[in-house]
C-alpha positions in Angstrom: -22.0 -17.1 -11.0 -21.6 -13.6 -9.0 -20.0 -10.9 -11.4 -17.2 -8.7 -10.5 -19.3 -5.8 -9.8 -21.5 -7.5 -7.7 -18.9 -9.0 -5.8 -17.2 -5.6 -5.1 -20.7 -4.0 -4.0 -21.8 -6.9 -1.7 -22.0 -6.0 2.0 -22.5 -8.0 5.1 -24.8 -7.0 8.0 -23.1 -5.3 11.0 -23.7 -3.8 14.2 -21.2 -1.2 13.7 -23.1 2.2 13.9 -21.7 3.6 10.6 -24.3 4.3 7.8 -24.2 1.8 5.3 -23.5 4.2 2.4 -20.5 5.6 4.4 -19.5 2.0 4.7 -19.6 1.1 1.1 -17.6 4.4 0.3 -14.9 3.3 2.6 -14.8 -0.1 1.7 -14.3 0.7 -1.6 -11.4 3.2 -0.9 -9.9 0.7 1.5 -9.9 -1.9 -1.4 -8.0 0.7 -3.5 -5.5 0.7 -0.9 -5.4 -3.1 -0.4 -4.4 -3.6 -3.6 -1.6 -0.6 -3.6 -0.4 -2.0 -0.4 -0.2 -5.6 -1.5 1.6 -4.2 -4.7 4.0 -1.9 -2.9 5.0 -4.8 -1.0 5.8 -7.2 -3.5 7.7 -4.6 -5.4 9.7 -3.9 -2.4 10.4 -7.6 -2.1 11.3 -7.8 -6.0 13.9 -5.2 -5.0 15.0 -6.9 -2.0 15.7 -10.2 -3.7 17.6 -8.9 -6.7 19.6 -5.7 -5.6 23.2 -5.6 -6.6 25.9 -3.2 -6.1 28.7 -2.1 -3.5 26.1 -1.3 -0.7 24.3 -4.8 -1.5 23.7 -5.6 2.4 22.7 -2.5 3.6 20.2 -1.8 0.9 19.2 -5.5 0.8 18.3 -5.1 4.6 16.7 -1.9 3.8 14.2 -3.3 1.2 13.5 -6.0 3.6 12.7 -3.7 6.5 10.1 -1.6 4.4 8.6 -5.0 3.2 8.2 -6.0 7.0 6.6 -2.7 8.0 4.0 -2.9 5.2 3.0 -6.2 5.6 0.9 -5.9 8.9 -0.7 -3.1 7.6 -2.2 -5.2 4.5 -3.8 -7.4 7.1 -5.4 -4.3 9.1 -6.6 -3.2 5.9 -8.3 -6.2 4.9 -10.0 -6.7 8.4 -11.0 -3.2 8.4 -12.7 -4.0 5.1 -14.3 -6.9 6.5 -15.1 -5.2 9.8 -17.2 -2.6 8.1 -19.3 -5.8 6.3 -17.3 -5.5 3.0 -15.4 -8.2 1.0 -11.5 -7.8 1.1 -10.0 -8.0 -2.6 -6.7 -9.0 -2.0 -5.6 -11.4 -4.3 -2.3 -11.1 -6.2 -4.9 -10.8 -9.6 -6.8 -8.2 -7.6 -3.7 -6.2 -6.6 -2.3 -6.2 -10.3 -5.6 -5.4 -11.5 -6.4 -2.4 -9.4 -3.1 -1.0 -7.9 -2.5 2.7 -8.5 1.3 1.8 -8.8 3.3 1.4 -11.8 4.9 -1.9 -12.7 8.4 -2.6 -11.6 11.0 -2.0 -14.1 12.9 -4.9 -15.9 15.0 -6.1 -12.6 17.5 -7.6 -15.2 19.1 -4.1 -16.3 19.1 -2.5 -12.7 21.7 -1.5 -10.8 21.6 -0.6 -6.8 20.3 3.0 -7.5 17.8 1.8 -10.0 16.1 -0.1 -7.6 16.3 2.7 -4.9 14.8 5.3 -7.5 12.0 2.6 -8.5 11.2 2.2 -4.8 11.3 5.8 -3.9 8.8 6.9 -6.7 6.7 4.2 -5.8 6.7 4.9 -2.1 6.0 8.5 -3.1 3.1 7.6 -5.1 1.8 5.2 -2.5 2.2 7.9 0.1 0.2 10.3 -1.9 -2.5 7.8 -2.5 -2.7 7.1 1.3 -2.8 10.8 2.3 -5.5 11.2 -0.2 -7.5 8.5 1.6 -6.6 10.2 5.1 -8.3 13.5 3.6 -11.2 11.8 2.6 -11.8 9.8 5.7 -11.5 12.9 7.6 -14.0 14.5 5.5 -16.2 11.6 5.8 -15.5 11.8 9.8 -14.7 7.9 9.6 -12.3 8.3 12.2 -11.2 4.6 13.0 -10.3 4.1 9.2 -8.7 7.7 9.4 -6.3 6.7 12.2 -5.5 3.2 10.5 -4.6 5.3 7.0 -2.5 8.0 9.4 -0.4 5.3 11.0 0.4 4.2 7.4 1.3 7.3 6.0 3.5 8.2 8.7 5.7 5.1 8.3 5.7 5.3 4.6 7.0 8.8 4.7 9.6 7.5 7.3 10.8 4.8 4.8 10.9 7.1 2.0 13.2 9.2 3.7 15.6 6.2 4.5 15.5 5.4 0.7 16.0 9.2 -0.5 18.9 9.3 2.1 21.0 6.8 0.0 20.2 8.8 -3.0 21.6 12.2 -1.6 24.7 13.3 -3.4 27.0 15.1 -1.2 27.7 18.5 -2.6 
């Protein structure tokens, strides 16, 4: 049986003209991003399913919209990993074990603002991770992955803005 370390370092051959060492680093970074992306999606769905409050319908739809925007990127990240010759580690268990995001709070005691704050905090952490990955792939001159990550970053920042707008207090 193959160990986790061997599974994570296994690479398939490809005719993509990126050196294997760069592909390996990029695959590792993308698998970290894949775990965080799956976790961000599932935590957003958790908020979507459980939010309650006077703005329920609007916030419920907002959380669903965020989840719908995140979901296609999960597939793009996983496909980029495999295109580079790697193995995408995208199970729920992989995500739970490798995500940079904190666990979602106890939903039973949360009000509408608690959900908005929890998602805002996690979107901010996720966005920071993606921007760090953008900087890293830029430094490595791995432009195709960089382009993918920039698109994700732009959308995450926009959705964070939407969440933060709900949390703004009039002065």
